N, C-alpha and C positions, 0 to 999 in steps of 0.2 A: 368566491370558491373557499378552500375547504384543508388545511395542514393535511392532508394525504400520502402515504409512498407508504412503502415494504424495505426497510433495514437489512442488508447482508452481510454477510462471514463468510468466507468458506480457511479453510485448515486445507494445505497440500501435506503429499505422500513427502515430497523431493520437492529441488528448487525450479525443479519447472513448471512454471503456472496454470497447465493443465492436466497438472495429478489430482484433484479432490478429493480427499479421506471425511470432510465433513464440511454442514453446510445450518450456519442459522439464520432463519428467515423469524423478519417480527413485519408484521403488519399494524398498519399507526392510521385509525381515521379521525378527523378533527383534533390531531393533536393528542393523541391518547391511542394506547397499544391496546388493540382486541383480538391480537391472534396471534401463536406462535406456530412455528413445526420448527424442528429439525431430522436433518438423516443424516446416518455414517455409510458409505459407502465406498464399493475398493474402486479407484481413479483406472483412469481406461487401459486397455492392454496395451502395453511397450511401456506403461509411464507408469506402472503401479510398484515401482523397488518405496519401500518406506529408509529414506536418508535419515538415518542417527540424527544429524541436525536439526531436523525436522521436529521428530519426535522430542527428544531433548523439549522443546518447544511447548509441543498443543499434549505429548502423550500418549499419541493413539500410534496401534502398533499392526503390523499387518494381518496380526490373526484375529485383533479387533476387527474389522471388516471382512472379514474372510468369508463369512456365508453372507452377505450385502450386497443387492447386485451392484454391477459397474450403475457408475454417473449417466451414461447415456442412456440408458434404462429409467433411470430414476426422474431423467429431467421434462419430461410430461408433466411429473408432478410439483416438480420444482420452478416452473412454467406456468404452469397453472395456480399456482397459489400467489406468482407473481401480478399474473396478468396484466393489464395496462398499466400498473402504478407507474413511480418514477421511484426506481431502487436508489437507495442510498447507502454509502459503503463508506467508511473510513481508511481513505486511499483508494478511491473507486474505480483508479487506472487497472491496480491489481486484479480486483475480484469481476468486476466485467471481465478484464480477460482472465479471468478463472472459467469464464462460462464459454467465453469465441474459443480460448483454445483446448479445450475441453473438449470442446463438439465439434473441430476440427479433427482431433485427432480418432475423434468416435462416427466420420462422415458422414456428421446430421447437421443441418445447416441454426446457424443460430439467429435470434433473433434481435432486432435495435429495438435500443433501452435510451431513455431519456436516466439520465441521471447526474446527483450530487456527491461531492465531497465534501466529508464535513475534516479531511486534513487542511483542505483550501480553503472554506469557510470558518474554519477555527483559527486560522492563522490572520484573518481579517477581522477576528472580533474577540480574542485572549492573546490576552501576552504574556509568552510562556517559554519555560526554555524548552521546549518539547512539545514538538507538540503531536507525539505517542499516543496512541487509546487512554494509557491510564491518568496521562495527567489532563488531558483534556474531559477527560471520563470527570474526573475532580473539579476543576476549572467549570464543570457544569453543576454540581450536586448530584452526579447519578452516580449509583453505586457499581459497580465493579468489582467484585472478588474473585474469580478463577479469571482470570485475561487466558487468552490463546482457548477458550471452551465459547466454543460458534457460537451457539446461541445465549450466550453470555455479554458476547460480544455487538454481535447485531443488536440485542434489546441497551447496550450501552448507548451502542453506534443512535438510536431511535430517541435515545433520552435528549444526545447532546444537537442536533440536528431539529429536534421543539425549543430546547431551553434557544439554541440560536436564533431562532426564526420566530422569540418571543423578545429578545434583547431588539434586535433589528426591526420591530411592527410586522413583521410578513402574517398572512392570513395561509399563504400557500410556499409553494417549493417555487415555482416559477420567481413570487412577486420577491421572495425574499433574494433569489440573485438580482432580480431588478436593483433591489435596494442597496447592492455592494457594487452595481455597473458589471456582474458579470454576466452571460450570456449562459439560460443550460444546457450542460451540453451533451450532446446525444452519440451513441456507439454504436456505432452501425452492420446490420443483420451482415451473416457471411451466407450465403447460397453452394454450397460444396460443387464444384463442377466451372461456377461461372467466374467468383471469388476464389483470389488467390488468398496462401493462408496470410495468420500474421505474423509476423518477422520471430518472436519470441517463438513459435512454433515452428517453423519452418529453419531454429536454429538444434531446437529439441530434436529436428528429423534427420540432423546433421549428422548425430551421434554428440557422443560426452567431449568435454572440451580435453583436451594434453593435462597435462599434469604440471605445475608452474612455480616455481620455488617460493617462498618467502622471499621476500627486501625487506633488511632489516638499517637501512637505508637508502629510503623509495627517489627515483629520482624525480625531481617535482618536471622536469619537461615545458614543454609550450602551453598558453592556453588559448584553448582555441575558439574562435567567436561562436556564439551563442547565434544558433537555429533562429532567427526571425521568423519563420514559417513555422515553426513547432508550433503543436496543439495550446492556446494561452488557458484550456484548461486542464491542463497538465499539472501535478501541484511543485513541478522541479522550474516549469516554466518563468521566468524571468528574474531568477536569484542569480545570488553573487554566489557565489557556493566556489569551499578549500575543501582541501582532504587532508586528512592526518594520520599518523599512524601507520601499521600495516593491513593492506586488504590483499585477498585473493586477485583482486587483477591488480593489472598496473599501473600506477597511477596517471599514464598518458588512454589505458580504456576506461579510464573510470570518467577526467575531464573530459572525455573523446564522448560519450554515454549522454553524458549529464549536456555537454553543450546540444548536441543532438535534440533535448527536451525542450531547449529554450532558456538554460543556465548558463550564468558565465563566469567559466572558473577563474581562478586565481589564486595564487600562492603561497598567500600571507592573510590572518585576516586580520581586516583594519576594520573601521569604522562603518563602510561599506561593503562589510559581510552580511549576507542572510540565511546564508546556510551554514553548516560544518561538518564535515562527514568525519568519523572518529572508527579507525579499525581497530584491531588487537583485542578483538572480544567484548568491546567496548556493548553494553545496553544502556538505555534512560534513566536506568535506576539510577545508576553510577551517580547523575546530576543531585542527586538526592543527599547526597553528601557534601556537598558544596564542592568538588572539584576534590577531595581529598583522599579518593583511591588509587590505583595505583594503574587504571586502565583511561588514567582522564590526561590529556598529554598535556605539553604546555600550549599552544593552542586553541585546545578545549576553555584550560583553564585564563587564556586571556581571551574569548568568547563572553564568558563569565562574567570577567568584570567588566565586560564593554554592554552586557547585561544591566549588570549595577549599574553602571553610568547613563543608563538609559535607550541605550540601542536595542535597533530587534535584531538578534541573532539566534538562531537556532540552531540545537546537534542533534543531528541524528545518529543513528548507529547504522553502521555498512547493511545489515540484514536489512533494515528503514529503506535505505538506500534501491537495495538490490528491490524492493518488494518494490519502491516507484518504477522502478525501469520496466517490471514485468516482464525480467528476462530471465536465464536459466544462472542460479550460483557456478558461478567459478570453484573449480575443481578444487582447492586448495582455501577455500573461504572458509572465513571462521564460523 
């Protein structure tokens, strides 16, 4: 066998994952990049509003894609490039969800794909304060200059997978997962009229959420039990998760959604904590200041102290957490 796969990265127009406006793809054969492809596109009709929060991330505006085909019209080419390959993505639950939701709202079938998630693999390979793409690319020795350019992000993801496979002595993706005692996950197919739409699509079709007020002092609330039946391939599964700062959703909702995916919510950062989600506009780059920025809360500083003492705790922004959920931006989220 050989290290063959296609890496993929989507950028979306708004908080609904079924609103792709750009995709980058990188085909790898024998651990070497052999071909790339990238497309700009209009998101599916009815889901093509460009949210300023997304534009601020990737810089793509409605005018930039106005003359391009819609995602549904391009998917035959995109799917043809992928072929029968294993798909690899950084936070694959999101990118595979983009394909599924965008095809669902386009009234088109979605293929099944075997896939690998470099967030999950990174956590089992590198000891990092954040497993966001720039941190992991740096650890893998992979160049990444323009983060959130779909083609560059896909190339960085491909390089990360190759580095991780080499570190574990794996000759292909399935062997890598086996070496880490994981099952290679598979994203199921979708057939219109036969299968119910995904939860993210069903929520988007119900319409936008009502505006929420920001809470300066969020109520911690109860900590629901983790869903033991959740997908073990999900990047939240098996983690002990804590939330800090003002989020665009209530603390109770954040805990409930994390628990649904197999994470165990908790109220304080302890030695058992493995994930900390920080609101208030925090981004992973704030960690490079050693916790010295105003957006790093006392809980985040405590997480950094624990890391210095040898404990494996990772810090996420709210945006990264929401992407892992694969859902819609809360109405007032940062």
